[in-house]
C-alpha positions as CSV (number, residue, x, y, z in Angstrom):
1,M,0.0,0.0,0.0
2,E,1.2,3.5,-0.8
3,L,2.0,5.7,2.2
4,L,1.3,9.3,2.7
5,N,3.8,11.6,0.9
6,Q,5.7,13.6,3.5
7,N,7.2,16.0,0.9
8,L,4.0,18.0,0.4
9,P,4.1,21.1,-1.8
10,H,3.5,24.6,-0.4
11,G,3.3,28.2,-1.6
12,A,3.3,31.8,-0.8
13,N,1.6,35.1,-1.5
14,I,4.1,37.6,-2.9
15,G,2.8,41.1,-3.5
16,G,-0.3,41.0,-5.7
17,D,0.7,37.6,-7.1
18,I,-0.3,34.2,-5.8
19,S,2.7,31.8,-5.9
20,L,2.2,28.1,-5.5
21,M,5.2,25.8,-5.2
22,L,5.4,22.2,-6.3
23,E,8.8,20.9,-5.3
24,L,10.6,17.8,-6.5
25,P,12.0,16.1,-3.3
26,E,15.8,15.6,-3.5
27,N,15.4,12.1,-2.0
28,D,13.2,11.0,-4.9
29,R,14.7,7.8,-6.3
30,F,14.5,9.2,-9.8
31,F,15.4,12.8,-8.9
32,K,18.0,13.3,-11.7
33,K,15.7,11.9,-14.4
34,K,12.7,13.9,-13.3
35,K,14.8,17.1,-12.9
36,K,16.0,16.7,-16.4
37,L,12.5,16.3,-17.7
38,L,11.4,19.4,-15.8
39,E,14.3,21.4,-17.3
40,D,13.5,20.1,-20.8
41,M,9.9,21.2,-20.2
42,G,11.2,24.7,-19.3
43,S,9.9,24.4,-15.7
44,H,13.0,25.6,-13.9
45,A,11.1,27.6,-11.3
46,K,9.5,25.7,-8.4
47,H,6.9,28.4,-8.1
48,T,3.9,29.0,-10.4
49,S,2.7,32.6,-10.0
50,I,-0.8,33.8,-10.9
51,H,-2.2,37.3,-10.3
52,S,-4.8,37.6,-7.6
53,S,-7.2,39.1,-10.1
54,A,-6.4,36.7,-13.0
55,S,-9.0,36.1,-15.7
56,P,-10.6,32.6,-16.1
57,G,-8.3,32.0,-19.0
58,E,-5.2,32.9,-17.0
59,V,-6.4,30.6,-14.2
60,E,-6.8,27.7,-16.7
61,S,-3.3,28.3,-18.2
62,S,-1.7,28.5,-14.7
63,L,-3.4,25.2,-13.7
64,L,-2.2,23.5,-16.8
65,L,1.4,24.6,-16.1
66,M,1.2,23.4,-12.5
67,L,-0.4,20.1,-13.7
68,Q,2.4,19.5,-16.2
69,R,5.0,19.9,-13.4
70,A,3.0,17.9,-10.9
71,R,2.7,15.0,-13.3
72,I,6.5,14.7,-13.7
73,I,7.1,15.0,-10.0
74,N,4.6,12.2,-9.3
75,L,5.8,9.8,-11.9
76,D,6.6,6.3,-10.7
77,E,9.1,3.8,-12.1
78,L,6.8,2.2,-14.7
79,E,5.6,5.6,-16.0
80,L,9.1,6.8,-16.4
81,Y,10.1,3.6,-18.2
82,F,7.3,3.6,-20.7
83,G,7.3,7.4,-21.1
84,G,10.9,7.5,-22.1
85,E,13.1,10.7,-22.4
86,D,10.7,12.8,-24.6
87,V,9.2,15.4,-22.3
88,K,6.3,15.8,-24.7
89,D,5.2,12.4,-23.7
90,M,5.6,13.1,-20.0
91,V,3.5,16.2,-19.6
92,G,0.3,14.6,-20.7
93,F,-1.9,12.0,-19.1
94,N,0.2,9.0,-17.8
95,S,-2.2,7.0,-15.6
96,P,-5.2,7.5,-13.3
97,R,-2.8,7.1,-10.3
98,N,-0.4,9.8,-11.6
99,E,-3.2,12.2,-12.6
100,M,-4.9,11.8,-9.1
101,E,-1.6,12.3,-7.3
102,A,-0.7,15.4,-9.4
103,L,-4.1,17.1,-9.0
104,N,-4.3,16.4,-5.3
105,S,-0.7,17.8,-4.8
106,I,-2.0,21.0,-6.4
107,L,-5.0,21.0,-4.0
108,T,-2.6,20.6,-1.1
109,A,-0.6,23.6,-2.3
110,I,-3.8,25.6,-2.6
111,A,-5.0,24.5,0.9
112,K,-1.6,25.6,2.3
113,L,-2.2,29.1,1.1
114,D,-5.7,29.1,2.4
115,G,-4.3,28.2,5.8
116,E,-1.9,31.2,5.6
117,H,-4.9,33.5,5.2
118,C,-4.1,34.2,1.5
119,S,-7.5,33.1,0.2
120,T,-8.7,35.0,-2.9
121,T,-11.3,34.5,-5.5
122,T,-8.6,33.5,-8.0
123,L,-7.3,30.8,-5.5
124,E,-10.9,29.5,-5.1
125,E,-11.3,29.4,-8.9
126,L,-8.0,27.5,-9.2
127,R,-9.2,25.0,-6.6
128,V,-12.6,24.5,-8.3
129,A,-10.9,23.9,-11.6
130,A,-8.6,21.2,-10.1
131,V,-11.5,19.5,-8.4
132,N,-13.4,19.5,-11.7
133,L,-10.5,17.8,-13.4
134,I,-10.5,15.1,-10.8
135,S,-14.3,14.7,-11.2
136,E,-13.9,14.3,-15.0
137,L,-11.2,11.7,-14.4
138,G,-13.5,9.8,-12.1
139,K,-16.3,9.8,-14.6
140,K,-14.0,8.3,-17.3
141,C,-12.8,5.6,-14.9
142,E,-16.1,4.8,-13.2
143,E,-16.7,1.1,-12.7
144,E,-20.0,-0.5,-13.3
145,S,-21.5,-2.4,-10.3
146,K,-24.9,-3.1,-8.8
147,V,-25.8,-3.0,-5.1
148,V,-27.7,-6.1,-4.0
149,T,-30.1,-6.1,-1.1
150,R,-29.8,-9.4,0.7
151,S,-31.0,-10.7,4.1
152,S,-27.8,-12.8,4.5
153,C,-25.7,-9.7,5.3
154,E,-26.4,-10.0,9.0
155,A,-22.8,-10.8,9.9
156,E,-21.6,-7.6,8.1
157,K,-24.2,-5.5,9.9
158,C,-23.1,-7.0,13.2
159,L,-19.5,-6.2,12.3
160,Q,-20.3,-2.6,11.5
161,Q,-22.2,-2.2,14.8
162,W,-19.3,-3.7,16.7
163,G,-16.9,-1.4,15.0
164,E,-19.0,1.7,15.9
165,D,-19.2,0.5,19.5
166,Q,-15.4,0.3,19.4
167,G,-15.0,3.8,18.1
168,V,-15.1,3.4,14.3
169,K,-16.3,6.4,12.4
170,S,-17.7,5.5,9.0
171,Q,-19.5,7.3,6.2
172,L,-19.7,3.9,4.4
173,E,-22.0,1.0,4.5
174,I,-21.0,-2.6,3.7
175,S,-23.2,-4.0,0.9
176,F,-23.2,-6.9,-1.5
177,I,-22.1,-5.9,-5.0
178,I,-22.5,-7.6,-8.4
179,S,-19.6,-6.8,-10.8
180,P,-20.0,-7.5,-14.5
181,T,-16.6,-9.0,-14.9
182,N,-15.3,-10.5,-11.7
183,C,-16.0,-13.9,-10.3
184,I,-16.6,-13.7,-6.6
185,N,-18.3,-15.4,-3.7
186,F,-21.9,-15.1,-2.5
187,E,-23.6,-16.5,-5.7
188,G,-22.0,-13.9,-7.9
189,A,-22.1,-11.0,-5.4
190,G,-19.2,-9.8,-3.3
191,R,-19.0,-7.3,-0.6
192,G,-18.1,-3.6,-1.0
193,A,-18.4,-0.3,0.7
194,I,-21.2,2.2,-0.4
195,A,-21.2,5.9,0.5
196,R,-24.0,6.8,2.8
197,Q,-24.0,10.4,1.7
198,D,-22.2,12.6,-0.8
199,L,-18.5,12.6,0.1
200,R,-16.0,15.2,-1.3
201,I,-12.3,15.3,-1.7
202,G,-10.6,15.4,1.7
203,D,-13.6,13.9,3.6
204,I,-12.7,11.0,5.9
205,A,-14.7,8.1,4.6
206,L,-13.5,5.8,7.4
207,E,-11.6,6.1,10.6
208,I,-10.4,3.0,12.5
209,P,-9.1,3.2,16.1
210,L,-5.8,1.3,16.7
211,S,-7.6,-0.7,19.5
212,I,-9.2,-2.9,16.9
213,V,-6.3,-3.1,14.4
214,I,-4.7,-6.6,14.3
215,S,-0.9,-6.3,14.3
216,D,2.1,-8.1,15.8
217,D,1.4,-6.4,19.1
218,I,-1.5,-8.8,19.7
219,V,0.7,-11.8,19.3
220,H,3.2,-10.4,21.8
221,E,0.4,-10.4,24.4
222,Y,-0.7,-13.9,23.5
223,Y,0.4,-17.0,25.3
224,M,1.8,-18.7,22.2
225,Y,4.4,-15.9,21.9
226,S,6.7,-17.4,24.6
227,I,7.0,-20.5,22.4
228,L,7.3,-18.8,19.0
229,E,9.9,-16.3,20.0
230,K,12.4,-19.0,20.7
231,I,12.2,-20.5,17.2
232,E,15.0,-19.2,15.0
233,G,14.0,-17.3,12.0
234,M,10.4,-16.9,13.2
235,S,9.0,-13.7,11.7
236,A,6.2,-11.4,13.0
237,E,4.1,-12.3,9.9
238,T,4.4,-16.0,10.5
239,M,3.4,-15.5,14.2
240,L,0.3,-13.6,13.0
241,L,-0.6,-16.5,10.6
242,L,-0.5,-19.0,13.5
243,W,-2.4,-16.6,15.7
244,S,-5.1,-16.2,13.1
245,M,-5.5,-20.0,12.7
246,K,-6.3,-20.3,16.4
247,E,-8.2,-17.1,16.9
248,K,-10.7,-18.1,14.1
249,H,-12.0,-20.9,16.5
250,N,-11.9,-18.8,19.7
251,R,-15.6,-18.2,20.6
252,D,-14.5,-15.6,23.2
253,S,-12.2,-13.7,20.8
254,K,-12.6,-9.9,20.8
255,F,-12.5,-10.3,17.0
256,K,-15.1,-13.0,16.7
257,L,-17.5,-10.8,14.7
258,Y,-14.7,-10.0,12.3
259,F,-13.7,-13.7,11.8
260,D,-17.4,-14.5,11.3
261,T,-17.5,-12.3,8.2
262,L,-14.5,-14.0,6.6
263,P,-15.1,-16.6,3.8
264,E,-14.5,-20.2,4.5
265,V,-12.7,-20.5,1.2
266,F,-10.7,-17.7,-0.6
267,N,-10.6,-17.6,-4.4
268,T,-7.0,-16.4,-4.8
269,G,-4.6,-18.1,-7.2
270,L,-3.0,-19.8,-4.3
271,S,-6.1,-22.1,-3.9
272,F,-6.6,-22.7,-7.6
273,G,-7.6,-26.3,-8.5
274,M,-5.8,-28.4,-11.0
275,E,-8.1,-27.5,-13.8
276,A,-7.5,-23.8,-13.3
277,I,-3.8,-24.3,-13.0
278,M,-3.7,-26.2,-16.3
279,A,-5.8,-23.4,-17.9
280,L,-2.9,-21.1,-17.2
281,D,-0.6,-23.2,-19.4
282,G,1.6,-21.0,-21.5
283,T,1.6,-18.0,-19.1
284,L,4.3,-16.9,-16.6
285,L,1.6,-16.9,-14.0
286,L,1.4,-20.7,-14.0
287,E,5.0,-21.0,-12.8
288,E,4.6,-18.1,-10.3
289,I,1.6,-19.7,-8.6
290,V,3.2,-23.2,-8.5
291,Q,6.4,-21.7,-6.9
292,A,4.4,-19.6,-4.4
293,K,2.5,-22.7,-3.3
294,E,5.7,-24.7,-3.0
295,H,7.2,-22.0,-0.9
296,L,4.2,-21.9,1.4
297,R,4.2,-25.7,1.7
298,A,7.9,-25.7,2.6
299,Q,7.2,-23.1,5.2
300,Y,4.3,-25.2,6.7
301,D,6.5,-28.3,6.8
302,E,9.1,-26.5,8.8
303,L,6.6,-25.7,11.5
304,F,4.4,-28.8,11.5
305,P,3.9,-31.4,12.8
306,S,6.7,-30.5,15.2
307,L,4.8,-27.6,16.9
308,C,1.8,-29.8,17.3
309,N,3.9,-32.7,18.7
310,D,5.9,-30.4,21.1
311,H,3.0,-28.2,22.2
312,P,-0.3,-30.0,21.5
313,D,-2.2,-27.9,24.1
314,V,-1.3,-24.7,22.2
315,F,-1.2,-26.0,18.7
316,P,-3.9,-28.8,18.5
317,P,-3.4,-30.8,15.2
318,E,-7.0,-30.3,14.1
319,Q,-6.6,-26.5,14.0
320,Y,-3.2,-26.6,12.2
321,R,-3.7,-28.6,9.0
322,W,-2.3,-27.5,5.7
323,E,-5.7,-26.3,4.4
324,Q,-6.0,-24.0,7.4
325,F,-2.5,-22.7,7.0
326,L,-3.2,-21.9,3.4
327,W,-6.5,-20.2,4.4
328,A,-4.6,-18.0,6.9
329,C,-2.0,-17.1,4.2
330,E,-4.7,-16.1,1.8
331,L,-6.4,-14.0,4.5
332,W,-3.2,-12.0,5.2
333,Y,-2.3,-11.7,1.5
334,S,-5.7,-10.5,0.4
335,N,-6.8,-8.4,3.4
336,S,-3.7,-7.0,5.1
337,M,-2.3,-3.5,4.8
338,K,1.1,-2.0,5.5
339,I,0.8,0.7,8.2
340,M,3.4,3.1,9.5
341,F,3.0,3.4,13.2
342,S,3.9,6.4,15.4
343,D,7.1,4.7,16.4
344,G,8.3,4.7,12.8
345,K,7.8,1.0,12.4
346,L,6.0,-0.4,9.3
347,R,3.7,-3.2,10.3
348,T,1.5,-5.6,8.4
349,C,-2.0,-5.3,9.8
350,L,-5.6,-6.6,9.4
351,I,-8.0,-3.7,9.7
352,P,-11.6,-4.8,10.3
353,I,-14.2,-3.2,8.1
354,A,-11.6,-1.4,6.0
355,G,-10.6,-4.8,4.6
356,L,-14.0,-5.1,2.9
357,L,-13.4,-2.2,0.5
358,N,-12.7,-3.2,-3.0
359,H,-9.8,-2.2,-5.3
360,S,-9.8,0.0,-8.4
361,T,-7.1,1.2,-10.7
362,C,-8.8,4.6,-10.2
363,P,-9.7,4.6,-6.5
364,H,-11.5,7.1,-4.3
365,I,-9.0,6.4,-1.5
366,M,-5.3,6.4,-2.2
367,H,-3.5,7.5,1.0
368,Y,-4.2,5.6,4.2
369,G,-1.0,4.0,5.3
370,K,-0.1,6.1,8.4
371,V,-1.3,6.2,12.0
372,D,-2.7,9.6,13.0
373,S,-0.9,10.1,16.4
374,T,-3.3,12.8,17.5
375,T,-6.4,10.5,17.3
376,N,-4.5,7.2,17.5
377,S,-6.4,6.0,14.5
378,I,-6.0,5.2,10.8
379,K,-7.9,7.5,8.6
380,F,-9.1,6.9,5.0
381,P,-9.5,10.3,3.3
382,L,-10.9,10.7,-0.2
383,S,-8.7,11.7,-3.2
384,R,-11.8,12.0,-5.4
385,S,-15.5,12.5,-4.5
386,C,-17.9,9.7,-4.1
387,N,-21.6,10.2,-4.3
388,A,-24.3,8.7,-2.0
389,G,-25.1,5.1,-3.1
390,Q,-21.8,4.8,-5.1
391,Q,-19.3,2.1,-4.3
392,C,-16.2,3.6,-2.7
393,F,-13.0,2.1,-3.9
394,L,-9.6,1.7,-2.2
395,G,-6.3,1.6,-4.0
396,Y,-4.5,-1.6,-2.9
397,G,-1.3,-0.6,-4.7
398,S,0.4,-0.4,-8.1
399,F,-0.1,-4.1,-8.8
400,S,-0.3,-6.1,-12.0
401,S,-3.3,-8.3,-12.7
402,S,-1.2,-11.4,-12.2
403,H,-0.4,-10.2,-8.7
404,L,-4.0,-9.3,-8.0
405,L,-5.2,-12.7,-9.2
406,T,-2.6,-14.6,-7.3
407,F,-2.9,-12.9,-3.9
408,Y,-6.3,-11.2,-4.0
409,G,-8.4,-13.5,-6.3
410,F,-9.7,-11.0,-8.9
411,L,-8.9,-9.2,-12.1
412,P,-9.4,-5.4,-12.4
413,Q,-12.5,-4.3,-14.3
414,L,-10.6,-1.3,-15.8
415,D,-7.5,-1.3,-17.9
416,N,-4.5,-1.8,-15.6
417,Y,-1.5,0.3,-16.4
418,Y,0.6,-2.0,-14.3
419,D,0.0,-5.1,-16.5
420,V,3.6,-5.5,-17.5
421,I,5.4,-8.5,-18.8
422,P,9.1,-8.8,-17.8
423,L,11.5,-9.7,-20.6
424,D,14.4,-12.1,-20.0
425,I,16.7,-10.6,-22.6
426,D,20.3,-9.4,-22.6
427,V,20.5,-5.6,-22.1
428,A,23.2,-3.4,-23.6
429,S,25.0,-1.3,-21.0
430,N,25.8,2.3,-21.3
431,E,28.8,2.4,-19.0
432,D,30.6,5.0,-21.1
433,C,27.9,7.5,-20.5
434,A,27.5,6.8,-16.8
435,D,29.3,9.9,-15.7
436,T,27.5,12.3,-18.0
437,D,24.0,10.8,-18.3
438,P,21.7,12.2,-15.6
439,T,19.2,9.4,-16.2
440,P,20.0,6.0,-14.8
441,D,20.2,3.0,-17.0
442,W,17.4,0.4,-16.9
443,T,18.9,-2.9,-16.0
444,S,15.9,-5.0,-16.9
445,H,13.1,-4.5,-19.5
446,M,9.4,-5.1,-19.9
447,V,6.4,-4.6,-22.2
448,R,2.7,-3.9,-21.8
449,G,-0.3,-3.4,-24.1
450,T,0.7,-0.9,-26.8
451,W,-2.8,0.7,-26.6
452,F,-1.4,2.7,-23.6
453,S,1.2,4.4,-25.7
454,K,0.8,7.9,-27.1
455,N,3.4,7.6,-29.9
456,H,3.2,4.9,-32.6
457,G,5.4,6.9,-35.1
458,I,8.8,6.1,-36.6
459,F,11.4,5.1,-33.9
460,H,8.6,4.6,-31.3
461,Y,5.9,2.1,-32.6
462,G,4.1,2.2,-29.2
463,L,6.9,0.2,-27.6
464,P,8.9,1.2,-24.5
465,P,11.8,3.5,-25.5
466,P,14.4,2.0,-23.1
467,L,13.8,-1.4,-24.6
468,L,14.3,-0.1,-28.2
469,D,17.4,1.9,-27.2
470,S,19.0,-1.1,-25.6
471,M,18.4,-3.3,-28.6
472,R,19.8,-0.5,-30.9
473,R,22.9,-0.2,-28.8
474,S,23.4,-4.0,-28.9
475,R,23.5,-3.7,-32.7
476,N,25.4,-0.4,-32.9
477,P,27.2,0.5,-29.7
478,S,28.4,3.9,-31.1
479,L,24.8,5.0,-31.9
480,Q,24.2,8.4,-30.5
481,S,20.8,9.5,-31.9
482,M,18.1,8.2,-34.2
483,T,18.1,9.8,-37.6
484,L,16.5,8.7,-40.9
485,T,19.5,7.1,-42.4
486,P,19.5,3.7,-44.3
487,E,21.8,2.2,-41.7
488,N,19.5,3.2,-38.8
489,L,16.4,2.1,-40.7
490,E,17.9,-1.3,-41.3
491,I,18.6,-1.6,-37.6
492,E,15.0,-0.7,-36.9
493,L,13.7,-3.4,-39.3
494,D,15.9,-6.0,-37.6
495,I,14.7,-5.0,-34.1
496,L,11.0,-5.0,-35.1
497,R,11.2,-8.3,-36.9
498,D,12.9,-9.9,-33.9
499,L,10.3,-8.5,-31.5
500,C,7.4,-9.5,-33.8
501,S,8.7,-13.1,-34.0
502,M,9.2,-13.3,-30.2
503,F,5.7,-12.2,-29.3
504,E,4.0,-14.1,-32.0
505,E,5.6,-17.2,-30.5
506,M,4.5,-16.2,-27.0
507,R,0.9,-15.5,-28.2
508,D,0.7,-18.8,-30.1
509,G,2.0,-20.5,-27.0
510,L,-1.2,-19.6,-25.1
511,G,-3.2,-21.9,-27.4
512,D,-6.5,-21.4,-29.1
513,P,-9.0,-19.2,-27.2
514,E,-11.9,-21.2,-28.7
515,L,-10.7,-24.2,-26.7
516,D,-10.9,-22.5,-23.3
517,N,-13.8,-23.7,-21.2
518,R,-16.2,-20.8,-21.0
519,E,-19.2,-22.8,-19.7
520,T,-17.7,-23.9,-16.5
521,T,-19.2,-22.7,-13.2
522,S,-15.9,-22.9,-11.5
523,C,-14.7,-19.5,-10.5
524,D,-11.0,-20.3,-10.6
525,V,-11.2,-21.7,-14.1
526,K,-13.0,-18.6,-15.3
527,L,-10.5,-16.3,-13.8
528,A,-7.6,-18.3,-15.3
529,A,-9.3,-18.1,-18.8
530,D,-9.9,-14.4,-18.4
531,F,-6.2,-13.8,-17.4
532,K,-5.1,-15.8,-20.5
533,D,-7.3,-13.6,-22.7
534,L,-5.6,-10.5,-21.2
535,Q,-2.2,-12.0,-22.0
536,R,-3.3,-12.7,-25.6
537,R,-4.5,-9.1,-26.0
538,I,-1.1,-7.7,-24.8
539,F,0.9,-10.0,-27.1
540,S,-1.4,-9.3,-30.0
541,S,-1.1,-5.6,-29.6
542,I,2.7,-5.8,-29.6
543,V,2.7,-8.0,-32.7
544,A,0.4,-5.5,-34.5
545,S,2.5,-2.6,-33.4
546,C,5.7,-4.3,-34.7
547,Q,4.1,-5.1,-38.0
548,A,2.8,-1.5,-38.4
549,G,6.3,-0.3,-37.5
550,C,7.9,-2.5,-40.2
551,E,5.6,-0.9,-42.7
552,L,6.6,2.6,-41.6
553,V,10.3,1.8,-41.8
554,E,10.0,0.1,-45.1
555,C,8.3,3.1,-46.6
556,E,11.2,5.3,-45.4
557,L,13.7,2.9,-46.9
558,Q,12.0,3.1,-50.2
559,I,12.6,6.8,-50.3
560,Y,16.3,6.2,-50.2
561,T,16.1,3.6,-53.1
562,L,14.2,5.9,-55.4
């Protein structure tokens, strides 16, 4: 989970001008690369100034300048990789995550000036314009879902009431949701959080007191801790797994109502049946799931049956079978959150009620990973508005669909900008330029669907620039820049044909989609088939882009032969 950014922008009011500052933190991992992009954009100044009596057109222009800078400051590693070095590609829309972060950083700068008693009509117009852009983004990314009224949600109602009795403050109500694409429990309906009233940016949708947050502190107070702490290599996460397996059966547990709402069976990739596993044949995910299960099984075998034999009163065999261990692993993988506590320690926690919020690639809630020391609680503020009756989504993190399927048991409804495929290819180094190049080399490469790319022209083709540059240097180490010369164009053809052949083979290795079993009622098999379709779509887009690129290059070569 992403944590709150401590390097928030701020501003000032100088004379008759309003000056807002969006600063690139020097501890940013990609500081040099981003600084160069900002300089290429012409954004040397940290401040964007606007006159206190600016016209609507001037307000709009100033917001655009701020947004261009904020987008670059908030780029993550994948966005930098796929955006390349061309600043024209970096100042536009990159992803819902980047756009939300950029616009919210501008709102933070505006709020800072409001707090310094510098509020003006122009500042309010700037704020409204930024909020409107976030609203437009939300409408474009809205996910379809249907709230279902069911009498079987008694356990969830009891959990909500228990939470309120324990000090939970919530503007959300847990309901059953039908999603048009995901396969989930409860006869096609899964749980989600619905806004009870209209919620705006900055509103606290949910506040959970630390007293009901499940962290390693609980295990330290539990009687099994004196046994587990003596085992070499025993981690806090493993202790929590073992605690959960026992607490699930504890009728007197403080968290009984929470455990009552948990499913008996999770639908994550870790519990896929043999038919679903075989349906993943030809994908990297098949090997990833098999390896993950083998790792968990090895971890289980290290603990059991020895713990049961040595301490049968604490670890009764009937509560610590392999199936129950896997259930606990899936619980913590799919429901836990990383939380920064007031002591500076990052802990893996289960947060009752909050764990029922669903994920989106364009969520309403993005920042929730830090304890508020004033209230001793974890707050979930909105980064975009959520209307009454609308499902309120949480951002689990910048995860690929393969990760979400393996550890959470679903595929995103919207296009996922983090659906990348790593490439196991030799990369050309650029050691000679290491001292002068302000942008770090990429030591590994990847691809994603080329429909995300903005540039399908010559020398680009919708493919990631670092990958193309690396392949060019491997063919011509002295290459400095790409120009329309016969030699360079021949290199381009060679690269595109190699890539086309590679991804045609990967696509064909997935088999015929017509042979996939679409009539099955098995959730895991359906998810496996849907994931395979996504992989085919990515590979097919790359093949099509390479073929179109070959046509572009061949046309340019013909010019030189005339």
